[in-house]
C-alpha positions as a printed Julia matrix, in Angstrom:
179×3 Matrix{Float64}:
   3.95   17.83  -13.07
   0.98   17.56  -15.44
   0.89   14.53  -17.97
  -1.78   14.36  -20.7
  -3.73   11.12  -20.25
  -6.92   10.66  -22.58
  -7.16   14.31  -23.16
  -7.35   14.94  -19.34
  -4.67   16.06  -17.05
  -3.31   14.22  -14.4
  -1.42   15.91  -11.54
   1.44   13.66  -10.11
   2.65   14.7    -6.71
   5.53   13.06   -5.04
   4.46   12.54   -1.28
   7.55   10.81    0.14
  10.38   12.55    1.87
  13.65   12.56   -0.1
  15.8     9.71    1.49
  19.42    8.81    0.23
  18.97    5.13    0.54
  22.64    4.68   -0.25
  23.31    6.08    3.39
  20.77    3.98    5.1
  22.4     0.58    6.4
  20.64    0.37    9.7
  17.41    1.09   11.12
  19.21    3.87   13.04
  20.01    5.32    9.87
  16.55    5.36    8.77
  15.01    6.65   12.18
  15.04   10.23   11.16
  12.72    9.28    8.37
  10.68    6.59   10.15
   7.62    8.68   10.58
   7.5     9.36    6.75
   3.74   10.06    7.19
   4.33   13.64    8.25
   5.61   14.48    4.76
   2.45   13.07    2.8
   0.07   14.59    5.15
   1.61   18.09    4.5
   1.47   17.46    0.82
  -1.94   16.09    0.58
  -3.6    18.71    2.96
  -1.86   21.37    0.77
  -2.39   20.03   -2.77
  -5.92   18.21   -2.39
  -7.8    19.19    0.52
  -7.15   22.9     0.56
  -7.84   23.09   -3.19
 -10.91   20.74   -2.62
  -9.73   18.52   -5.15
 -10.28   14.58   -5.69
  -7.36   12.36   -5.87
  -6.17    8.65   -6.39
  -3.23    8.24   -3.89
  -0.89    5.3    -4.42
   1.08    4.35   -1.58
   2.6     1.11   -0.04
   0.03   -0.53    2.41
   2.03    0.0     5.31
   1.84    3.81    4.95
  -1.91    3.54    4.71
  -2.98    1.08    7.15
  -5.94    2.06    9.24
  -4.63    0.9    12.52
  -3.31    4.48   13.3
   0.25    3.82   12.26
  -0.4     4.86    8.73
  -0.79    8.52    7.85
  -4.26    8.1     6.64
  -5.64    7.47   10.07
  -4.57   11.09   10.84
  -6.17   12.39    7.81
  -9.43   10.61    8.53
  -9.54   12.17   11.92
  -9.57   15.57   10.14
 -11.5    14.46    6.92
 -13.79   11.65    8.05
 -15.08    9.55    5.22
 -12.74   11.11    2.59
 -10.54    8.14    1.98
 -11.07    4.49    1.13
  -7.98    2.29    1.48
  -7.79   -0.52   -1.25
  -5.21   -3.21   -0.54
  -3.74   -4.05   -4.1
  -3.55   -7.51   -5.64
   0.0    -8.53   -5.22
  -0.69  -11.81   -3.84
   1.55  -14.88   -4.14
   0.36  -18.69   -4.55
   0.27  -18.96   -0.87
  -2.0   -16.12   -0.36
  -4.25  -17.25   -3.07
  -4.67  -20.6    -1.38
  -5.77  -18.69    1.67
  -8.15  -16.46   -0.22
  -9.69  -19.59   -1.87
 -11.26  -20.43    1.39
 -13.14  -16.9     1.31
 -13.73  -16.32   -2.33
 -15.96  -18.74   -4.12
 -16.09  -17.14   -7.44
 -13.06  -16.47   -9.67
 -14.52  -13.38  -11.09
 -12.55  -10.02  -10.32
 -14.17   -7.91   -7.57
 -13.64   -5.43   -4.99
 -14.03   -7.07   -1.61
 -15.28   -4.85    1.34
 -13.25   -6.34    4.21
 -15.77   -5.1     7.06
 -18.37   -7.16    5.34
 -16.44  -10.11    4.45
 -14.72  -12.82    6.49
 -11.49  -12.01    4.87
 -11.26   -9.06    6.94
 -10.59  -11.33    9.83
  -7.65  -12.71    8.19
  -4.23  -11.65   10.01
  -2.5    -9.06    7.9
   0.89  -10.72    8.32
  -0.42  -13.62    6.27
  -0.42  -11.59    3.23
   2.45   -9.15    4.33
   4.86  -11.32    6.59
   7.6    -8.78    6.67
   5.55   -5.94    8.15
   5.53   -5.46   11.86
   1.78   -4.75   11.93
  -0.05   -7.58   13.7
  -3.77   -6.65   12.92
  -6.29   -8.02   10.74
  -7.02   -7.21    7.17
  -9.91   -5.0     8.04
  -7.57   -2.91   10.24
  -5.13   -2.2     7.31
  -7.7    -1.28    4.82
 -11.4    -0.97    3.56
 -11.07   -3.18    0.52
  -8.91   -5.76   -1.28
  -8.81   -5.48   -5.08
  -9.23   -9.2    -6.24
  -8.31   -9.89   -9.88
  -9.18  -13.68   -9.83
  -7.16  -16.82   -9.43
  -5.65  -16.87  -12.99
  -1.66  -16.72  -12.51
  -1.37  -13.97  -15.12
  -3.87  -11.9   -13.37
  -2.77  -12.46   -9.79
   0.69  -11.03   -9.89
   1.07   -7.55  -11.05
   4.77   -7.5   -10.77
   6.36   -7.62  -14.12
   8.84  -10.5   -14.98
  11.38   -8.08  -15.83
  11.34   -6.53  -12.41
  11.55  -10.04  -10.73
  14.63  -11.02  -13.0
  16.11   -7.47  -12.08
  18.86   -8.72   -9.73
  20.09   -5.09   -8.66
  16.57   -3.93   -7.96
  15.74   -7.3    -6.05
  18.93   -6.95   -3.93
  18.34   -3.32   -2.87
  14.57   -4.13   -2.38
  15.57   -7.12    0.03
  18.35   -4.86    1.83
  15.81   -2.23    2.5
  13.21   -4.59    3.92
  16.0    -6.11    6.1
  16.96   -2.79    7.32
  13.29   -1.67    8.21
  12.52   -4.99    9.95
  15.48   -4.55   12.45
C-alpha cells in the first residue's frame, strides 16, 4: 500500500502473521504463532533487503530485542550493522523516576545504551510483563527520551487509555502471553 506523505511515497508493509485473536484464550492456542519472527523475516528480506531499500520498521520491543529472542538478531547475522533498535518513549511515572538517576538534562535526546549507564538497567524495570530478563542494552541500541514533562512522556492518547474494550482485550492478551 502506498500513501502520499509530504509528496513522497511511504510503503506500508504488514509484517505480523494473521492471528484470529478471538480464538486465542490460552498460551497453547497462541503456541502455533509464538515464533512470529519467522513471518517478518521473510517479509523484510523480500520487500527491503532484496530490493536494496531502506526502511523504518515499527515493532513492539519484544519482537526486536537483541538478546536473540527477537527476529532482528537473526537479520543482523545476515546483514550486520543494518539495524538500529530504538526503544520508544512509552514510560510511566515510575520509570521516569528511575531514569532521573541517569538523565541529568530534561532535554529530549537519543541515548545510546552501550555508552550510558542506562544500558545496565534491567529490562523488566521498564517492561515488567515481558519474560526477558536481560538489560536494556540487550534489548536495543537506543532509548528515545522525550523529556520529563508529563505531556511529552506518555505517547498513548487519553482516548486509548479510556477505551475500556481496547484495554480489556490488551490486558487479556498480555495475560495469555505471560502464562
